[in-house]
C-alpha positions as CSV (number, residue, x, y, z in Angstrom):
1,V,16.3,-6.0,-2.6
2,Q,13.5,-6.3,0.1
3,L,10.1,-4.8,0.6
4,Q,8.4,-5.7,3.8
5,A,4.9,-4.4,4.6
6,S,3.4,-4.3,8.1
7,G,0.6,-2.8,10.1
8,G,-2.4,-4.7,8.8
9,G,-5.1,-6.1,11.0
10,L,-8.8,-6.5,11.6
11,V,-10.9,-3.3,11.5
12,Q,-14.6,-2.6,11.4
13,P,-16.2,-1.0,8.4
14,G,-15.7,2.8,8.6
15,G,-12.5,2.3,10.5
16,S,-9.0,3.4,9.8
17,L,-5.6,1.8,9.5
18,R,-2.1,2.9,8.5
19,I,0.2,0.3,6.9
20,S,3.9,0.7,6.2
21,C,6.5,-0.8,3.9
22,V,10.2,-0.7,4.7
23,A,12.5,-1.0,1.7
24,S,16.1,-2.1,1.6
25,G,18.8,-3.1,-0.9
26,F,18.2,-0.4,-3.4
27,S,17.9,3.4,-3.8
28,F,14.4,4.0,-2.4
29,S,14.5,7.7,-2.8
30,T,14.9,7.4,-6.6
31,R,12.1,4.9,-7.3
32,Y,8.4,5.4,-8.0
33,M,6.7,3.2,-5.5
34,Y,3.3,1.5,-5.6
35,W,0.8,-0.1,-3.3
36,V,-1.1,-3.1,-4.7
37,R,-3.4,-5.6,-3.1
38,Q,-4.7,-9.1,-3.7
39,A,-8.2,-10.1,-2.5
40,P,-9.0,-13.7,-1.8
41,G,-9.2,-15.6,-5.1
42,K,-8.3,-12.6,-7.2
43,G,-5.4,-11.1,-9.0
44,I,-3.1,-8.2,-8.1
45,D,-4.9,-4.9,-8.1
46,Y,-3.3,-1.4,-8.3
47,V,-4.2,0.8,-5.3
48,S,-1.9,3.8,-5.3
49,S,1.5,5.2,-6.4
50,M,3.9,8.0,-5.5
51,A,6.8,9.7,-7.3
52,P,10.3,9.5,-5.8
53,D,10.1,13.0,-4.4
54,G,6.4,12.7,-3.4
55,D,5.2,15.5,-5.7
56,S,2.9,13.2,-7.8
57,T,0.5,10.6,-6.6
58,G,-2.1,8.3,-8.1
59,Y,-5.1,6.3,-6.8
60,K,-7.5,3.6,-7.9
61,D,-10.9,5.2,-8.3
62,S,-12.5,3.2,-5.5
63,V,-10.0,4.4,-2.9
64,Q,-9.7,8.1,-4.1
65,G,-10.5,10.3,-1.2
66,R,-10.3,7.5,1.4
67,F,-6.6,6.4,1.1
68,T,-3.5,8.6,1.3
69,I,-0.1,7.5,0.2
70,S,3.1,9.0,1.6
71,R,6.8,8.3,2.0
72,D,9.7,9.1,4.1
73,N,12.9,8.8,2.0
74,A,15.1,9.3,5.0
75,K,13.6,6.1,6.6
76,N,13.2,4.2,3.3
77,T,9.5,3.8,4.2
78,L,6.3,3.9,2.2
79,Y,3.0,4.4,4.0
80,L,-0.7,4.0,3.2
81,Q,-3.2,5.7,5.4
82,M,-6.6,4.1,4.9
83,T,-9.9,5.7,6.2
84,N,-13.5,4.8,5.9
85,L,-12.6,1.2,5.2
86,K,-15.1,-1.0,3.4
87,P,-15.4,-4.8,3.4
88,E,-14.3,-4.8,-0.3
89,D,-10.9,-3.4,0.9
90,T,-10.1,-6.7,2.5
91,A,-6.9,-8.0,0.9
92,I,-3.3,-8.6,1.3
93,Y,-1.5,-5.3,0.7
94,Y,2.0,-5.1,-0.8
95,C,4.3,-2.4,-1.8
96,A,5.9,-2.9,-5.2
97,F,7.9,-1.4,-8.0
98,D,5.1,-1.3,-10.6
99,S,1.3,-1.3,-10.8
100,R,1.2,-5.1,-11.5
101,G,3.0,-5.9,-8.2
102,G,6.5,-6.4,-9.6
103,G,9.2,-7.0,-7.0
104,R,6.6,-7.2,-4.1
105,G,7.8,-8.8,-1.0
106,Q,6.0,-9.7,2.2
107,G,2.5,-8.3,2.4
108,T,0.2,-7.4,5.2
109,Q,-3.3,-8.7,5.7
110,V,-6.1,-6.1,6.0
111,T,-9.5,-7.5,7.0
112,V,-12.5,-5.2,7.1
113,S,-15.4,-6.9,8.9
114,S,-17.9,-6.3,11.6
């Protein structure tokens, strides 16, 4: 089982970024999937989630309306489109099997700074 996030980087406040997570070793199309993040010196924080068929999504209040989760089950890939980024969004982002970050693999660093 492997979850590998990518696509992070340095972006200015108000900017946008799309990150991806490629899954392997399990039946991706049957699993609820989550994005979580970890800011420097802090614990794992739930960001967003999506049902296996994409018909149900959830968001942390502070990202609602700015972030959009999506998935492509044919490509075993989970996405997070982030817009109007703020400095407080700076963190390592992971995809995971639950809201506490269970099963998370390699994350991707997102830094929002001018």
